[in-house]
C-alpha positions in Angstrom: 0.5 -0.2 0.0 1.5 3.3 -0.5 0.9 6.7 0.4 1.0 9.7 -1.9 2.2 13.4 -0.8 2.4 16.2 -2.9 5.3 19.1 -2.1 5.8 22.2 -4.0 3.7 20.8 -6.8 5.4 18.1 -7.0 3.9 14.2 -6.1 5.9 11.6 -4.6 4.2 8.0 -3.6 6.0 6.1 -0.3 5.5 3.1 0.8 4.1 2.2 4.5 6.5 0.6 6.5 6.1 -3.0 7.2 4.0 -2.2 10.5 1.3 0.4 10.7 2.6 3.9 11.8 6.0 3.5 10.0 7.4 4.3 6.6 10.6 3.2 4.8 13.7 5.7 4.5 14.8 4.2 1.4 11.0 5.0 0.0 11.9 8.5 0.1 13.7 10.6 -2.8 17.3 11.9 -2.8 20.9 11.3 -4.2 22.4 10.7 -0.9 21.4 8.8 2.6 21.1 12.4 3.8 18.5 13.6 1.0 16.5 10.6 2.2 16.3 11.3 6.0 15.7 15.0 5.8 12.9 14.1 3.1 11.6 11.5 5.3 11.8 13.8 8.6 10.3 16.5 6.2 7.1 14.5 5.7 6.6 13.0 9.1 6.8 16.3 11.0 4.3 17.3 8.6 1.9 14.4 9.7 -1.2 14.7 12.4 0.3 11.6 13.8 4.1 11.3 13.2 5.5 8.0 12.1 8.3 5.9 12.8 10.7 6.2 10.1 12.3 2.7 9.3 16.0 2.3 8.4 16.8 -1.5 6.3 19.3 -4.1 6.6 22.3 -2.0 5.0 24.7 0.6 6.0 23.8 3.9 6.1 26.0 7.1 5.7 24.9 10.8 7.0 26.9 13.9 7.2 24.3 16.3 7.6 23.1 17.7 10.9 19.3 17.0 11.6 16.9 19.6 14.0 15.1 17.4 16.6 11.6 18.0 16.7 8.2 17.0 19.0 7.4 13.4 18.0 10.5 12.5 15.6 10.9 8.8 15.9 13.9 6.9 14.2 14.5 3.3 14.5 15.8 0.5 12.8 14.2 -3.2 12.4 12.6 -4.5 15.8 14.5 -7.2 18.2 18.0 -6.6 16.9 19.3 -7.4 20.7 22.8 -6.7 21.3 24.8 -4.9 18.5 28.6 -4.2 18.6 30.5 -2.7 15.6 33.9 -3.8 17.3 33.0 -7.8 16.4 33.8 -8.3 12.9 33.3 -5.2 11.7 29.4 -5.1 12.7 29.3 -7.9 10.5 26.2 -9.5 13.2 24.2 -6.4 13.3 21.3 -5.8 11.2 22.9 -2.0 9.5 25.5 0.3 10.4 24.8 3.6 10.6 28.1 6.1 9.9 28.0 9.7 10.7 30.4 12.0 9.5 29.2 14.5 11.8 31.0 17.1 13.9 29.8 18.2 17.9 28.2 20.8 19.9 25.6 22.6 17.1 27.4 20.4 14.6 26.4 17.3 15.9 23.5 14.6 14.1 20.8 15.5 16.1 20.3 18.7 17.6 17.7 20.4 19.5 17.5 24.2 19.4 13.9 23.8 21.9 12.3 22.0 24.3 10.7 19.5 22.5 8.6 16.0 23.2 7.9 12.3 22.7 11.4 11.5 20.2 12.5 7.9 19.7 15.8 6.7 18.5 16.1 2.6 18.8 16.9 -0.8 17.1 20.3 1.2 15.6 24.0 1.0 15.3 26.5 3.8 14.6 30.2 4.5 13.6 31.9 7.4 13.8 33.4 8.1 10.8 35.6 10.9 11.9 37.3 11.9 15.5 34.9 14.7 16.2 31.2 13.2 15.9 28.7 13.6 18.5 25.3 12.0 18.1 23.1 13.6 20.2 23.0 17.6 21.2 20.4 19.3 23.5 21.9 22.5 25.3 20.5 23.4 28.8 20.2 26.9 27.1 17.8 25.8 24.5 15.2 23.8 26.6 15.3 20.0 27.4 14.5 17.2 25.7 11.4 16.0 27.3 10.0 12.8 27.2 11.8 11.3 24.9 13.1 7.4 24.8 15.8 5.6 23.9 16.1 1.8 23.1 18.9 -0.9 22.1 21.5 1.8 20.8 25.2 0.8 20.0 28.3 3.3 19.6 32.0 3.1 18.4 34.8 5.7 18.3 32.4 8.6 19.0 34.2 11.3 20.5 30.7 12.4 22.8 27.1 10.6 22.8 25.0 12.5 24.8 26.1 16.6 25.0 29.4 17.6 24.5 32.3 17.5 27.3 31.6 20.6 28.7 28.1 21.3 27.5 25.5 19.0 29.0 22.6 17.5 27.7 19.1 18.8 29.2 17.1 15.8 29.1 13.7 15.4 31.2 11.2 12.7 32.2 13.2 10.1 29.5 14.3 6.8 29.0 16.7 4.7 28.4 16.1 0.8 27.4 17.4 -2.3 26.3 20.8 -3.2 25.8 23.4 -0.7 24.6 26.8 -0.4 23.8 29.2 2.4 24.2 32.4 1.8 22.8 35.7 3.0 22.0 34.9 6.9 22.7 37.5 9.3 23.3 36.1 11.9 25.3 33.1 12.3 28.1 30.7 9.7 26.2 27.4 10.9 28.1 27.0 14.4 29.9 23.2 14.5 30.5 21.6 17.2 33.4 17.7 17.3 33.6 15.2 15.2 36.2 12.9 12.5 36.3 14.2 10.2 34.1 14.7 6.1 34.2 17.9 4.8 32.2 18.4 1.4 31.7 16.5 0.3 34.9 15.3 -2.4 32.2 18.2 -3.0 30.6 22.6 -2.6 30.3 24.9 -0.1 28.8 27.9 -1.0 28.7 30.7 1.9 28.0 34.2 1.8 27.5 36.9 3.9 26.0 39.7 3.9 23.2 42.8 2.3 24.0 44.1 2.6 27.7 45.9 5.4 26.8 46.6 8.2 29.4 43.5 10.4 28.7 44.6 12.7 31.4 41.6 11.9 33.6 38.8 12.6 31.5 35.3 11.4 33.1 33.6 8.5 30.5 30.5 9.7 32.2 29.2 12.9 33.3 25.7 13.7 35.8 25.7 17.3 35.8 22.3 18.3 38.0 20.6 15.3 37.7 18.2 14.6 39.7 15.1 12.7 40.7 16.6 9.9 38.3 17.2 6.2 38.5 20.2 4.8 36.8 20.2 0.9 36.3 22.5 -1.7 34.8 25.5 0.7 34.0 28.7 -0.7 33.4 31.8 1.7 33.0 35.2 0.0 32.3 37.8 3.3 32.9 41.6 2.1 32.5 45.1 3.5 32.2 44.3 7.8 32.5 40.4 7.7 32.5 37.6 8.1 35.2 34.6 6.7 35.4 32.4 9.0 36.7 31.8 12.5 38.0 28.7 13.4 39.8 27.8 17.2 40.1 25.0 18.2 41.8 23.5 21.0 44.4 20.7 20.6 46.9 18.2 22.3 45.1 19.3 21.5 41.7 20.4 17.6 41.6 19.2 15.5 44.7 18.1 12.3 45.0 19.9 10.3 41.7 19.7 7.1 42.4 22.6 4.6 40.8 21.4 0.4 41.2 23.7 -2.2 40.2 26.4 0.1 38.7 30.1 -1.6 37.8 32.8 0.6 38.0 36.6 -0.8 37.3 40.0 -0.3 35.3 40.0 -3.2 32.9 41.5 -5.6 35.0 43.9 -6.2 38.3 46.9 -5.4 35.9 45.2 -3.0 33.9 43.7 -0.8 36.4 42.7 2.6 36.4 45.8 5.4 37.4 43.6 6.9 40.3 39.8 7.7 41.3 36.8 6.3 39.5 34.6 8.1 41.1 34.3 11.8 42.0 31.3 13.5 43.5 30.9 17.0 44.0 27.6 18.2 45.4 23.9 16.9 45.6 22.5 13.4 46.8 23.5 9.9 45.7 22.2 6.8 46.6 24.8 3.7 45.3 22.8 0.4 45.9 25.0 -3.1 44.9 27.7 -1.8 43.4 30.9 -3.3 42.0 34.4 -1.1 42.3 37.5 -2.3 41.5 41.2 -2.4 40.1 41.8 1.4 41.1 44.4 3.9 42.6 47.5 2.2 40.7 49.3 5.2 40.0 47.4 8.5 41.1 50.3 10.7 40.5 49.7 10.5 36.6 47.2 13.2 36.9 47.7 16.5 37.2 44.1 18.4 37.4 43.2 17.2 40.9 44.5 14.8 43.7 43.3 11.5 43.7 43.3 9.8 46.9 40.8 7.1 46.9 38.6 4.7 44.2 35.6 7.1 45.5 36.2 10.3 46.4 33.5 12.5 47.9 34.6 15.8 47.9 31.3 17.5 48.4 27.7 16.9 48.6 25.9 13.1 50.5 26.5 9.7 49.1 25.4 6.7 50.5 27.0 3.3 49.3 24.5 0.0 50.3 26.0 -2.8 49.5 29.7 -3.0 47.8 31.9 -5.7 45.9 35.6 -4.5 45.6 38.7 -5.5 44.4 42.2 -3.6 44.3 44.8 -3.8 41.1 47.7 -5.9 41.5 50.5 -4.0 43.4 47.9 -1.6 45.2 48.3 -1.6 49.1 45.1 -2.9 50.7 45.5 0.2 52.9 45.0 2.3 50.2 41.6 3.6 50.6 38.5 2.4 48.9 36.5 5.6 49.9 37.3 8.9 51.0 34.8 11.6 52.3 36.1 15.6 53.1 34.8 17.5 55.3 31.4 18.9 55.4 30.4 16.3 53.0 28.4 13.3 54.1 29.2 9.7 53.4 27.9 6.3 55.0 29.3 2.7 53.6 27.1 -0.1 54.3 27.8 -4.0 53.5 31.0 -4.0 51.7 32.9 -7.4 50.8 35.9 -8.0 49.0 37.4 -10.3 45.9 41.3 -11.4 46.0 42.0 -11.0 41.9 44.6 -8.5 42.9 45.7 -10.0 45.8 44.6 -11.7 48.9 42.8 -9.4 51.8 44.0 -9.6 55.2 42.5 -6.4 56.6 38.7 -4.8 55.9 39.1 -2.3 53.2 39.0 1.1 54.1 37.5 4.1 54.5 39.2 7.4 55.0 37.6 10.6 56.9 34.5 11.5 58.8 32.0 8.8 57.6 29.1 6.7 59.0 30.1 3.3 58.5 29.4 -0.6 59.9 31.6 -2.9 60.9 32.4 -4.5 57.1 35.1 -1.3 56.8 38.1 0.2 58.4 37.3 3.9 58.9 40.7 6.1 59.4 40.9 10.0 59.7 
């Protein structure tokens, strides 16, 4: 069945997608994939009920920045499961989307005002250059409100959500399904906003490009992310990378809950040089957390002093249920947690593994923290 639309005196016929409410990108006219996508987005935005644009089982290349709009929906085939461009050059993926774009205002998808009810799902993306960024919606432009992202794969991006110094504003939105964000060269996720649920019914595996000295860059930054649940996040931050930076204030950035967070250097013999987590403000609850293989060579950093695997410099943090291990050659007296004066830290139910060496004492928490008997509190 076909639909016929007329624009500027030209009549074109587009096939409905295989499911109600969808249209096929490849049915739209254009000499390049960018031309087809631009035409499809313009058509979709003009409809009373905005259809989902389906990408087929082939390789696509996009180099044009596209503005986001309320109801914008792009998807690959349903039920793609895990996707990974690292394995067999993406051969096992249903499709492969290469983005030859820039970052910031030159990213692939850019929001310039508050918009609602967007969706991107079941797609695998490859950065075609070293500057590519997937999604840019700065706070100055409003927020991406009630968006959904499902089962996405990214390889080799400078950034995915938000720029390193310009967070993406996201509110009342969800990330779900099975994700890979691998081979990143800078901050991969920098998000602020509230009322979100990220990977609470899925997982997201994040890792950097190689294991060189990244100068202490964080792979994930939650900056003023409040009243949000995060689950299933696994961050590998070896060598000069750090995993997670939490920034908040009492009024903007309270009540962030992270369930089942897994943070580590790559292994006991390939650890992180310094801290995996720094907390600067806000109120964060960590439940059932894995923290391993850090503090192998903190003197490598020049931007900040790294004194523990988790460093709470301001704000409040609660860790309830922690499994930890140390890197090979790192003393068991090196603090797992450190809290500074004026900040709050509570640590309970900590257990150790011995891949990095046998433990003959309890893990160390440094500073005026509230702890139970599973750790050793020092000044």
